[in-house]
C-alpha positions as a Markdown table, in Angstrom:
| # | Residue | x | y | z |
|---|---|---|---|---|
| 1 | Met | 24.8 | -96.6 | -101.7 |
| 2 | Glu | 28.3 | -96.7 | -100.5 |
| 3 | Arg | 29.4 | -93.7 | -98.4 |
| 4 | Leu | 32.1 | -91.6 | -99.9 |
| 5 | Leu | 35.2 | -91.0 | -98.0 |
| 6 | Ala | 35.9 | -87.3 | -97.1 |
| 7 | Lys | 39.0 | -87.4 | -99.3 |
| 8 | Lys | 37.0 | -88.5 | -102.3 |
| 9 | Lys | 34.4 | -85.8 | -101.7 |
| 10 | Leu | 37.1 | -83.2 | -101.4 |
| 11 | Thr | 38.6 | -84.5 | -104.7 |
| 12 | Ile | 35.2 | -84.0 | -106.4 |
| 13 | Val | 34.9 | -80.5 | -104.9 |
| 14 | Arg | 38.5 | -79.6 | -106.0 |
| 15 | Leu | 37.9 | -80.9 | -109.6 |
| 16 | Tyr | 34.5 | -79.1 | -109.7 |
| 17 | Leu | 36.1 | -75.8 | -108.5 |
| 18 | Ser | 38.9 | -76.2 | -111.0 |
| 19 | Gly | 36.3 | -76.1 | -113.8 |
| 20 | Leu | 36.1 | -79.7 | -114.8 |
| 21 | Ser | 32.7 | -81.0 | -116.1 |
| 22 | Tyr | 30.7 | -83.6 | -114.3 |
| 23 | Asp | 31.8 | -86.1 | -117.0 |
| 24 | Gly | 35.4 | -85.2 | -116.5 |
| 25 | Ile | 35.0 | -85.6 | -112.7 |
| 26 | Val | 33.4 | -89.0 | -113.3 |
| 27 | Ala | 36.4 | -90.1 | -115.5 |
| 28 | Lys | 39.0 | -89.0 | -112.9 |
| 29 | Thr | 37.2 | -90.2 | -109.7 |
| 30 | His | 35.4 | -93.3 | -111.0 |
| 31 | Val | 32.2 | -92.4 | -109.2 |
| 32 | Ser | 28.7 | -92.1 | -110.9 |
| 33 | Lys | 27.5 | -88.8 | -112.4 |
| 34 | Gly | 24.7 | -88.8 | -109.8 |
| 35 | Thr | 27.2 | -89.0 | -107.0 |
| 36 | Val | 29.1 | -86.0 | -108.5 |
| 37 | Ala | 25.8 | -84.1 | -108.8 |
| 38 | Asn | 25.0 | -84.9 | -105.2 |
| 39 | Val | 28.3 | -83.8 | -103.8 |
| 40 | Val | 28.2 | -80.6 | -105.9 |
| 41 | Gly | 24.6 | -80.0 | -104.7 |
| 42 | Asp | 25.6 | -80.5 | -101.1 |
| 43 | Leu | 28.5 | -78.0 | -101.6 |
| 44 | Lys | 26.2 | -75.4 | -103.1 |
| 45 | Ala | 23.7 | -75.9 | -100.3 |
| 46 | Gly | 26.3 | -75.4 | -97.6 |
| 47 | Lys | 25.9 | -79.0 | -96.4 |
| 48 | Phe | 29.6 | -79.9 | -96.9 |
| 49 | Pro | 31.4 | -79.5 | -93.6 |
| 50 | Glu | 34.5 | -81.4 | -94.9 |
| 51 | Ala | 35.1 | -78.4 | -97.3 |
| 52 | Ala | 36.1 | -76.3 | -94.3 |
| 53 | Asp | 39.4 | -78.1 | -94.2 |
| 54 | Val | 40.8 | -77.4 | -97.6 |
| 55 | Ser | 44.0 | -75.8 | -96.5 |
| 56 | Glu | 46.1 | -77.8 | -99.0 |
| 57 | Asp | 43.9 | -76.5 | -101.8 |
| 58 | Ile | 43.9 | -72.8 | -100.8 |
| 59 | Glu | 46.7 | -71.9 | -103.2 |
| 60 | Leu | 45.1 | -73.8 | -106.0 |
| 61 | Leu | 41.8 | -71.9 | -105.5 |
| 62 | Arg | 43.7 | -68.6 | -105.2 |
| 63 | Glu | 45.6 | -69.2 | -108.5 |
| 64 | Leu | 42.3 | -70.2 | -110.2 |
| 65 | Ser | 40.7 | -67.0 | -109.0 |
| 66 | Leu | 43.6 | -64.9 | -110.3 |
| 67 | Asp | 43.6 | -66.7 | -113.7 |
| 68 | Leu | 39.8 | -65.9 | -114.0 |
| 69 | Lys | 40.4 | -62.3 | -113.2 |
| 70 | Arg | 43.2 | -62.0 | -115.7 |
| 71 | Leu | 40.9 | -63.6 | -118.4 |
| 72 | Arg | 38.2 | -61.0 | -117.9 |
């Protein structure tokens, strides 16, 4: 299995956190559904040190959080 670059993993995490389905992530990143599931599983298990450096996505995550709060 080919190792994913940190940038590709962060893209998968960003898309997942933005609410995209696994199939949607597969379509955008061109990786297998199993790879998406593994990355998301690692994220949920806290095994994703690369996620610590998401400074460029902080505002995106903040806006997503605010939108979710508004919808409730």
